[in-house]
C-alpha positions in Angstrom: -98.0 8.2 -56.6 -96.1 7.7 -59.8 -93.1 5.3 -60.2 -90.8 8.2 -60.8 -92.3 10.9 -58.6 -89.8 13.9 -58.2 -87.1 12.1 -60.1 -85.0 14.1 -62.7 -84.7 11.9 -65.8 -82.5 12.7 -68.8 -83.3 10.8 -72.0 -80.4 11.2 -74.4 -81.7 10.8 -78.0 -85.2 11.4 -76.6 -86.8 13.7 -79.2 -88.4 10.9 -81.2 -89.0 7.2 -81.4 -88.3 5.0 -78.4 -86.7 7.9 -76.6 -89.7 10.2 -76.9 -92.0 7.3 -75.7 -89.8 6.9 -72.7 -90.0 10.7 -72.0 -93.8 10.6 -72.2 -93.9 7.6 -69.8 -91.5 9.2 -67.4 -93.6 12.4 -67.2 -96.7 10.3 -66.7 -95.0 8.6 -63.8 -94.2 11.9 -62.1 -90.7 12.7 -63.3 -89.1 15.9 -64.4 -87.7 15.1 -67.8 -85.0 16.5 -70.1 -84.6 15.2 -73.6 -81.6 15.7 -75.8 -81.1 15.6 -79.6 -79.5 17.3 -82.5 -82.5 18.8 -84.1 -84.4 21.4 -82.0 -87.8 21.2 -83.9 -88.8 17.7 -82.8 -87.3 18.2 -79.4 -89.1 21.4 -78.7 -92.3 20.0 -80.1 -92.1 17.1 -77.7 -91.4 19.4 -74.7 -94.4 21.5 -75.7 -96.5 18.4 -75.7 -95.2 17.2 -72.3 -95.5 20.6 -70.6 -98.9 21.1 -72.2 -100.1 18.0 -70.5 -99.0 19.5 -67.2 -95.5 17.9 -67.0 -92.2 19.6 -66.4 -89.7 19.1 -69.2 -86.8 20.7 -71.1 -85.0 20.2 -74.4 -81.2 20.1 -74.5 -79.7 20.5 -78.0 -76.7 18.2 -78.3 -74.8 16.3 -81.0 -74.1 13.2 -78.9 -71.5 12.0 -81.4 -69.3 14.7 -79.7 -68.2 13.3 -76.3 -68.0 16.9 -74.9 -71.6 17.5 -75.9 -72.7 14.2 -74.4 -71.2 15.2 -71.1 -72.6 18.7 -71.5 -76.1 17.3 -71.8 -75.9 16.0 -68.3 -74.3 19.3 -67.1 -77.2 21.3 -68.5 -79.7 19.2 -66.6 -77.8 19.5 -63.4 -77.6 23.3 -63.9 -81.3 23.5 -64.5 -82.6 21.0 -61.9 -79.7 20.5 -59.5 -79.2 16.8 -60.2 -79.7 13.8 -62.5 -81.4 10.9 -60.8 -82.0 8.7 -63.9 -80.3 8.5 -67.3 -81.5 6.8 -70.4 -79.2 6.4 -73.4 -81.6 5.9 -76.3 -79.8 7.5 -79.2 -78.9 5.0 -82.0 -77.4 5.0 -85.5 -78.6 2.1 -87.7 -77.1 2.9 -91.1 -76.1 -0.2 -92.9 -72.6 -1.7 -93.5 -71.2 -5.2 -93.9 -67.8 -6.4 -92.8 -66.6 -6.0 -96.4 -68.0 -2.6 -97.3 -67.9 -0.6 -94.1 -65.6 2.3 -94.3 -63.5 3.6 -91.4 -65.7 6.7 -91.4 -68.9 4.7 -91.1 -67.4 2.6 -88.4 -66.4 5.7 -86.4 -69.9 7.1 -86.7 -71.4 4.0 -85.2 -68.8 4.0 -82.4 -69.4 7.7 -81.7 -73.2 7.4 -81.4 -73.8 3.8 -80.2 -70.9 3.5 -77.7 -68.9 6.6 -77.1 -72.0 8.8 -76.4 -73.5 6.6 -73.7 -70.0 6.1 -72.2 -69.4 9.8 -71.6 -73.0 10.6 -70.7 -72.8 7.8 -68.1 -69.5 9.2 -66.9 -71.1 12.6 -66.3 -74.3 11.3 -64.7 -72.6 8.8 -62.4 -70.1 11.4 -61.4 -73.0 13.7 -60.3 -74.6 10.8 -58.4 -71.4 9.9 -56.6 -70.7 13.6 -55.8 -74.1 13.9 -54.1 -73.7 10.4 -52.5 -77.2 9.5 -53.7 -78.4 6.4 -55.6 -79.4 6.6 -59.2 -80.3 4.5 -62.2 -79.2 4.2 -65.8 -80.9 2.3 -68.7 -79.1 1.7 -72.0 -81.2 1.0 -75.0 -79.2 -1.7 -76.9 -80.4 -4.2 -79.5 -81.1 -7.9 -79.8 -78.8 -7.7 -82.9 -75.9 -7.4 -80.5 -76.0 -11.2 -80.2 -74.9 -11.5 -83.8 -77.3 -9.6 -86.1 -77.7 -9.4 -89.8 -74.6 -9.2 -92.1 -75.5 -5.6 -93.1 -75.3 -4.4 -89.5 -71.6 -5.1 -88.8 -70.6 -1.7 -87.4 -73.8 -1.4 -85.5 -73.4 -4.8 -83.9 -69.8 -4.1 -83.0 -70.7 -0.9 -81.2 -73.8 -2.2 -79.5 -72.0 -5.3 -78.3 -69.5 -3.0 -76.7 -72.3 -1.2 -75.0 -73.4 -4.5 -73.4 -69.9 -4.9 -71.9 -69.9 -1.3 -70.8 -73.3 -1.7 -69.1 -72.1 -4.6 -67.0 -68.7 -3.1 -66.2 -70.2 0.1 -65.0 -72.9 -1.7 -63.0 -70.2 -3.7 -61.2 -68.0 -0.7 -60.6 -70.8 1.4 -59.0 -72.9 -1.2 -57.2 -71.6 0.0 -53.8 -72.7 3.5 -54.7 -76.2 2.1 -55.1 -76.2 3.1 -58.8 -78.1 0.5 -60.8 -77.2 0.2 -64.5 -79.1 -2.1 -66.8 -79.6 -2.5 -70.5 -82.5 -3.5 -72.8 -81.9 -5.5 -76.0 -84.9 -4.4 -78.0 -86.0 -6.1 -81.2 -87.5 -4.8 -84.4 -89.5 -1.7 -83.4 -92.0 0.5 -85.1 -90.4 4.0 -84.9 -90.0 7.0 -87.2 -86.3 6.1 -87.6 -87.0 2.5 -88.6 -89.5 3.8 -91.2 -86.8 6.0 -92.7 -84.2 3.2 -92.6 -86.5 0.7 -94.3 -87.3 3.2 -97.1 -83.7 4.3 -97.5 -81.9 1.0 -97.4 -84.5 -1.6 -98.3 -86.8 0.1 -100.8 -89.8 -0.5 -98.5 -93.2 0.7 -99.4 -96.0 2.2 -97.3 -97.1 -1.2 -96.2 -93.8 -2.5 -94.9 -95.1 -2.5 -91.3 -98.0 -4.7 -92.2 -95.8 -7.0 -94.2 -93.3 -7.2 -91.3 -96.0 -7.9 -88.7 -97.3 -10.8 -90.7 -93.9 -12.5 -90.4 -93.6 -12.0 -86.6 -94.8 -14.3 -83.9 -96.9 -11.7 -82.1 -98.3 -10.2 -85.3 -96.8 -6.8 -84.7 -93.5 -5.0 -84.4 -92.2 -3.9 -81.0 -94.1 -0.8 -79.8 -92.3 2.2 -78.4 -94.9 2.7 -75.6 -94.5 -0.8 -74.4 -90.7 -0.5 -74.3 -91.1 2.8 -72.5 -93.2 1.2 -69.7 -90.5 -1.4 -69.2 -87.7 1.2 -69.1 -89.7 3.2 -66.5 -89.9 0.1 -64.3 -86.1 -0.4 -64.6 -85.5 3.3 -63.7 -87.8 3.1 -60.7 -87.4 1.6 -57.2 -89.9 -1.1 -58.2 -87.2 -3.0 -60.1 -85.6 -3.5 -56.7 -81.9 -4.4 -56.6 -81.4 -5.5 -60.2 -78.3 -4.2 -61.8 -75.9 -5.3 -64.5 -78.7 -7.1 -66.3 -79.1 -6.9 -70.1 -82.6 -8.0 -70.9 -83.7 -9.4 -74.2 -87.0 -7.5 -75.0 -87.9 -9.3 -78.2 -90.3 -11.9 -79.7 -87.6 -14.1 -81.2 -86.0 -16.5 -78.7 -82.2 -16.5 -78.6 -81.0 -20.0 -79.5 -84.4 -21.2 -80.6 -84.5 -23.0 -84.0 -87.3 -24.2 -86.3 
């Protein structure tokens, strides 16, 4: 028996990085999985991997910055499988901007991907659960930077802090529908997207992961597969009654000082 046997799971922003790791873990635990993303190549390659291993999966092409497409990602899964039991919002934009140099256009991009997309995907998924009068679960991938973050993450922090509030608000609103909604504040994580960000914005070399690991308490960055296992637990019945929780999944302790 898997933790997610026969559950239909949609991972928005699931074609690479943490999202792809969550999709792999969900299939391993018995779920039928849909992953969404803008680019078909990595999404279809992931689906081929998942189905090649005996899983059941589909790719939904969607630009989640468009609220209509975020809602449509849920509709496509309901059309294909009849329902959505679990939603993971893992898409994220981490392009840099400070309070002083962020343009309105960059700010709007962060709001669109990091806050608006999960809002309207949740709207559609929760509406499906309520319509069917069935319980469900949602996990929002947030960030430990939402507590404050670096100066160059101003629009990112603003949007992700909003997602924390949304997570708690939606969890409270739908607790009597038995829909559990939680968030995960992940720390610095070794993903393809982080590699591209480090090279584009911080002139990082090929050894940036090793250099970063040497400065971290556990001697490594966060690993997508470890995050995925935790998300699967939150999606599953094994996480019990917990809802409205935003959990810090990081190796730096909030408020701790040296």
